[in-house]
N, C-alpha and C positions, 0 to 999 in steps of 0.2 A: 056266646055268640063269639066268634073269632072277628079279629078284624082289630083296627087302632081308633082308638077313640080320639075324636077330634074337638074339641070345644070350639061352636061358631061365637063370632063377635055377637051378634046379636042374642046371645044365649042359647043352652041347651046343648046338645053334644050332637055329633055326624058320626056314625061308623063306617069307616071305609073299608071295603071288605080286602081279602088275600089277592082277588083277581082285577085288584088296581094295578095298571102299569106304572114303571119305576118315574117316568115324568109325573104321572099325577099325586106320586107317593113323595115325591120330591117336592113340589109346590105345596104341598099341606103341609111339610116339615117345616117347609120354608114359612109359609105362614102363621105356623102355630111358632113359631122363632119370633117374628114381627109381631105379633101379638101380646106375646111374653115380655117383651122390651116395653110396650107400650104401655103394656099394666105396671110395670114399676115404678 
């Protein structure tokens, strides 16, 4: 399965496929960064 694995704050993973547009991708990566910061 191709795509980027994104952990949901609620648990589990969401897979974003390669057809996602740049805006969605940036938002997802931004959310991951925030989530990682919160988990420290």
